[in-house]
C-alpha positions as CSV (number, residue, x, y, z in Angstrom):
1,X,-115.8,89.1,157.1
2,X,-114.4,91.8,154.9
3,X,-111.6,92.4,157.4
4,X,-110.7,88.7,157.0
5,X,-110.2,88.9,153.2
6,X,-106.7,89.1,151.9
7,X,-105.0,89.2,148.5
8,X,-102.5,86.5,149.5
9,X,-102.6,84.2,152.5
10,X,-99.5,82.2,153.3
11,X,-100.1,79.0,155.3
12,X,-96.9,78.1,157.3
13,X,-93.8,80.0,158.1
14,X,-90.1,79.1,157.9
15,X,-87.7,80.1,155.2
16,X,-90.2,79.4,152.4
17,X,-93.1,81.2,154.0
18,X,-91.1,84.3,155.1
19,X,-89.4,84.6,151.7
20,X,-92.8,84.4,150.0
21,X,-94.1,87.0,152.4
22,X,-91.1,89.3,151.7
23,X,-91.6,89.1,147.9
24,X,-95.4,89.5,148.0
25,X,-95.1,92.3,150.5
26,X,-92.7,94.2,148.2
27,X,-95.3,93.7,145.4
28,X,-97.8,95.6,147.6
29,X,-100.0,92.5,148.0
30,X,-100.1,92.8,151.9
31,X,-99.7,89.1,152.6
32,X,-100.8,87.5,155.8
33,X,-98.8,84.6,157.2
34,X,-100.5,81.9,159.4
35,X,-97.5,80.8,161.4
36,X,-99.1,77.6,162.6
37,X,-98.1,75.3,165.4
38,X,-94.3,75.9,165.0
39,X,-93.7,79.6,164.2
40,X,-90.5,79.8,162.2
41,X,-90.6,76.1,161.2
42,X,-87.9,73.5,161.8
43,X,-85.0,75.9,162.1
44,X,-86.4,77.1,165.4
45,X,-85.2,73.8,166.9
46,X,-81.7,74.1,165.3
47,X,-78.9,75.8,167.2
48,X,-76.1,77.0,164.9
49,X,-76.8,77.5,161.2
50,X,-73.5,77.9,159.3
51,X,-74.5,77.2,155.7
52,X,-77.1,80.0,155.1
53,X,-75.4,82.5,152.7
54,X,-74.8,86.0,154.1
55,X,-73.9,85.0,157.6
56,X,-70.1,84.5,157.6
57,X,-69.9,83.5,161.2
58,X,-73.1,81.5,161.3
59,X,-76.4,82.4,163.1
60,X,-78.7,80.7,165.5
61,X,-81.7,79.1,163.8
62,X,-84.4,81.0,165.8
63,X,-82.5,84.2,165.3
64,X,-82.4,83.7,161.5
65,X,-86.2,83.1,161.5
66,X,-86.8,86.2,163.5
67,X,-84.7,88.3,161.1
68,X,-86.6,86.9,158.2
69,X,-90.0,87.6,159.8
70,X,-89.0,91.2,160.6
71,X,-87.7,91.7,157.0
72,X,-91.1,90.5,155.6
73,X,-93.0,92.7,158.2
74,X,-91.0,95.7,157.0
75,X,-92.7,95.4,153.6
76,X,-96.2,95.0,155.0
77,X,-96.5,91.3,155.8
78,X,-98.6,90.4,158.9
79,X,-98.1,87.3,161.0
80,X,-101.1,85.6,162.7
81,X,-100.0,83.0,165.2
82,X,-102.8,80.6,164.5
83,X,-103.1,77.3,162.7
84,X,-105.3,76.8,159.6
85,X,-107.5,73.8,160.4
86,X,-109.5,73.5,157.1
87,X,-109.6,74.9,153.6
88,X,-112.0,75.1,150.7
89,X,-110.3,75.6,147.3
90,X,-113.4,74.6,145.3
91,X,-114.4,78.3,144.6
92,X,-112.8,81.7,144.7
93,X,-112.2,83.5,146.8
94,X,-110.7,80.6,148.7
95,X,-111.9,79.9,152.2
96,X,-109.6,79.1,155.1
97,X,-110.7,78.3,158.7
98,X,-108.7,78.8,161.9
99,X,-110.7,77.2,164.6
100,X,-113.8,79.5,165.0
101,X,-112.7,82.1,162.5
102,X,-113.0,82.2,158.7
103,X,-110.7,84.0,156.2
104,X,-110.8,84.4,152.5
105,X,-108.0,84.9,149.9
106,X,-107.5,85.5,146.2
107,X,-104.3,83.4,146.2
108,X,-102.8,81.0,148.7
109,X,-99.2,79.9,149.2
110,X,-98.7,76.7,151.1
111,X,-95.4,76.5,153.1
112,X,-96.4,74.1,155.9
113,X,-93.1,72.2,155.6
114,X,-92.3,68.7,156.7
115,X,-91.6,67.3,160.2
116,X,-88.9,64.8,160.9
117,X,-90.2,61.6,162.2
118,X,-88.8,61.2,165.7
119,X,-88.4,58.3,168.1
120,X,-91.1,59.6,170.4
121,X,-89.1,59.5,173.7
122,X,-89.0,62.3,176.1
123,X,-85.2,62.4,176.4
124,X,-84.9,62.9,172.6
125,X,-86.7,66.2,172.9
126,X,-84.7,67.2,175.9
127,X,-81.4,66.9,173.9
128,X,-82.7,68.1,170.5
129,X,-80.1,70.7,169.4
130,X,-77.7,69.6,172.1
131,X,-76.4,66.4,170.5
132,X,-79.6,65.1,169.0
133,X,-80.4,66.1,165.4
134,X,-82.7,65.1,162.5
135,X,-80.5,66.6,159.8
136,X,-77.0,65.4,159.1
137,X,-76.3,67.9,156.3
138,X,-77.4,70.7,158.7
139,X,-75.4,69.6,161.7
140,X,-72.8,67.1,160.7
141,X,-70.0,69.7,160.6
142,X,-70.3,70.2,164.4
143,X,-69.2,66.6,165.1
144,X,-65.7,66.7,163.7
145,X,-63.6,63.9,165.2
146,X,-66.5,62.8,167.5
147,X,-68.4,59.6,167.8
148,X,-72.0,59.7,166.5
149,X,-75.0,57.4,166.2
150,X,-77.4,57.2,163.3
151,X,-80.8,55.5,163.8
152,X,-82.8,54.1,160.8
153,X,-82.8,51.4,158.2
154,X,-83.7,53.1,154.9
155,X,-81.8,55.0,152.2
156,X,-81.9,58.2,154.2
157,X,-80.1,56.5,157.2
158,X,-77.5,55.1,154.9
159,X,-76.9,58.4,153.1
160,X,-76.6,60.2,156.5
161,X,-74.2,57.6,157.9
162,X,-72.0,57.9,154.9
163,X,-72.1,61.7,154.9
164,X,-71.2,61.8,158.6
165,X,-68.0,59.9,158.0
166,X,-66.6,63.1,156.4
167,X,-66.6,64.6,159.9
168,X,-67.1,62.0,162.7
169,X,-64.3,59.7,163.9
170,X,-66.8,56.8,164.2
171,X,-70.5,56.3,163.0
172,X,-72.6,53.6,164.6
173,X,-75.8,52.8,162.5
174,X,-78.5,51.3,164.7
175,X,-81.6,49.6,163.2
176,X,-84.4,47.8,165.0
177,X,-84.6,44.9,162.5
178,X,-82.1,42.3,161.3
179,X,-82.2,43.5,157.7
180,X,-82.2,47.0,156.3
181,X,-84.9,48.2,154.0
182,X,-82.5,50.5,152.1
183,X,-81.6,49.7,148.5
184,X,-78.8,47.1,148.0
185,X,-76.3,49.7,146.6
186,X,-76.8,52.0,149.6
187,X,-76.4,49.2,152.1
188,X,-73.2,47.9,150.4
189,X,-71.7,51.4,150.5
190,X,-72.2,51.5,154.3
191,X,-70.9,48.0,154.8
192,X,-67.7,48.9,152.9
193,X,-67.1,52.1,154.9
194,X,-64.6,51.3,157.6
195,X,-65.8,54.2,159.7
196,X,-69.3,52.8,160.1
197,X,-70.2,50.1,162.6
198,X,-73.6,48.3,162.2
199,X,-75.8,47.3,165.1
200,X,-79.1,45.6,164.3
201,X,-82.0,44.4,166.3
202,X,-81.6,47.4,168.7
203,X,-83.8,50.3,169.6
204,X,-83.0,53.4,171.5
205,X,-84.8,53.5,174.8
206,X,-83.3,56.7,176.2
207,X,-80.9,59.5,175.4
208,X,-78.6,60.3,178.3
209,X,-76.5,63.4,179.0
210,X,-75.3,65.9,181.5
211,X,-76.2,69.5,182.4
212,X,-73.6,71.9,183.6
213,X,-74.1,75.7,184.0
214,X,-77.5,75.4,182.4
215,X,-75.9,73.8,179.3
216,X,-77.2,70.4,178.2
217,X,-74.9,67.9,176.5
218,X,-75.8,64.4,175.2
219,X,-73.3,61.8,176.3
220,X,-74.9,58.6,175.0
221,X,-77.9,56.3,174.7
222,X,-79.5,53.3,176.4
223,X,-80.1,50.5,173.8
224,X,-82.5,47.7,174.1
225,X,-82.2,44.4,172.2
226,X,-85.4,43.6,170.3
227,X,-85.0,39.9,170.8
228,X,-83.9,39.3,174.4
229,X,-84.8,42.8,175.7
230,X,-81.4,43.2,177.4
231,X,-80.1,46.8,177.7
232,X,-76.7,48.4,177.3
233,X,-75.3,51.9,177.5
234,X,-73.5,53.2,174.4
235,X,-71.4,56.4,174.7
236,X,-71.7,58.9,171.9
237,X,-71.4,62.6,171.2
238,X,-74.3,62.8,168.8
239,X,-77.5,61.1,167.7
240,X,-78.9,61.6,164.2
241,X,-82.5,60.4,163.7
242,X,-83.0,59.3,160.1
243,X,-86.3,57.5,160.1
244,X,-87.9,59.7,157.5
245,X,-90.0,62.9,157.2
246,X,-93.7,63.5,157.1
247,X,-95.0,66.5,155.1
248,X,-97.5,68.6,156.9
249,X,-100.3,68.2,154.4
250,X,-103.2,66.5,156.3
251,X,-105.7,69.3,155.7
252,X,-105.1,69.2,151.9
253,X,-105.8,65.5,151.4
254,X,-108.4,65.0,148.7
255,X,-108.0,68.6,147.6
256,X,-104.5,68.9,146.3
257,X,-102.5,66.4,144.3
258,X,-99.8,64.7,146.4
259,X,-97.5,61.7,146.1
260,X,-97.9,58.5,148.1
261,X,-96.1,59.9,151.1
262,X,-98.0,63.1,151.2
263,X,-95.7,65.6,149.5
264,X,-97.6,68.2,147.4
265,X,-97.1,67.9,143.6
266,X,-96.3,71.1,141.7
267,X,-96.1,71.6,138.0
268,X,-92.5,71.2,136.7
269,X,-90.4,74.4,136.9
270,X,-93.1,76.2,139.0
271,X,-94.9,76.2,142.3
272,X,-98.4,75.8,140.8
273,X,-100.5,73.0,142.4
274,X,-103.4,71.4,140.6
275,X,-105.7,74.2,141.8
276,X,-105.3,77.5,140.0
277,X,-104.3,80.2,142.4
278,X,-102.9,77.8,145.0
279,X,-99.1,77.5,145.2
280,X,-96.7,75.4,147.3
281,X,-93.1,76.0,148.4
282,X,-90.5,74.6,150.6
283,X,-90.2,71.2,152.3
284,X,-93.9,70.5,151.8
285,X,-93.0,69.8,148.1
286,X,-89.3,68.8,148.6
287,X,-88.2,65.3,149.8
288,X,-84.8,65.5,148.2
289,X,-82.9,68.7,149.4
290,X,-84.8,69.9,152.5
291,X,-82.4,72.9,153.1
292,X,-83.3,76.4,154.3
293,X,-81.8,77.9,151.2
294,X,-83.7,75.7,148.8
295,X,-86.9,76.4,150.8
296,X,-86.3,80.2,150.6
297,X,-85.7,79.9,146.8
298,X,-88.9,78.1,146.2
299,X,-90.7,80.7,148.5
300,X,-89.5,83.4,146.1
301,X,-90.8,81.4,143.1
302,X,-94.2,80.9,144.8
303,X,-94.5,84.7,145.4
304,X,-93.6,85.5,141.8
305,X,-96.0,82.9,140.5
306,X,-98.8,84.2,142.7
307,X,-98.1,87.8,141.8
308,X,-98.2,87.0,138.1
309,X,-101.2,84.8,138.4
310,X,-103.1,87.6,140.3
311,X,-102.2,90.1,137.6
312,X,-103.5,87.8,134.9
313,X,-106.8,87.1,136.9
314,X,-107.6,90.5,138.3
315,X,-111.3,90.1,137.6
């Protein structure tokens, strides 16, 4: 059991977790990162990342995460490629379980992120990063003068459709219902935008594409009418899924304070949760920005908060 005790355990990887590991590692706290089900986080399913500072010509998402992991390891961070399945924050040291093994920690940083809600069709996964995206601000730049589809009916879908008109030649917004659930002002902005075409009472049944020289490219979608169930093929160069995000906070329910959608609450201007010694960073607390750079910044904050908290509570 002594071998499984650590000063700092970081639950989750990605930009927030790796940055927290880098800073706590440099503070000689020997952090351990539980990388979870998706080591490296959402950026591992992103191809080109052009908006992360320091990479003038861009970098592949998985490569950026690999560089971050190695940088943290250089300062003593250790990655464990397991998922934390349960936690007990009622007493210190904190207890964390990974299947049949138990770990303890003096401080915990949560960076489990959020997962984009997807359509749940096999072809969407096949073309993810090859025309299909769940982040317009991340990938919109790659669709200059191209035709794209946005699927969704809330404020996020409206914002992404408007944003994409900065790049795309045409944006088609598809929603499964007759009416949008987005706010009136956001809906009106979309309706007034001449680059956006609205298609209601439609769902995407399949993403279609081609494969040449081992390179996959999306070429369009098959739509189904929700009323008469007729189908049609719609050509497009890109598909942006904007049906919301789900924070990965299931194991913290009833333990940590969270909002109605499951995002962890932190004290203003800090990464402190409602439990002393437990900190949260990255997309698990952020439903507004959701960018790699903001996640990394909050990972730095969490590491500094944890280091200072440990110094003040050495006993």
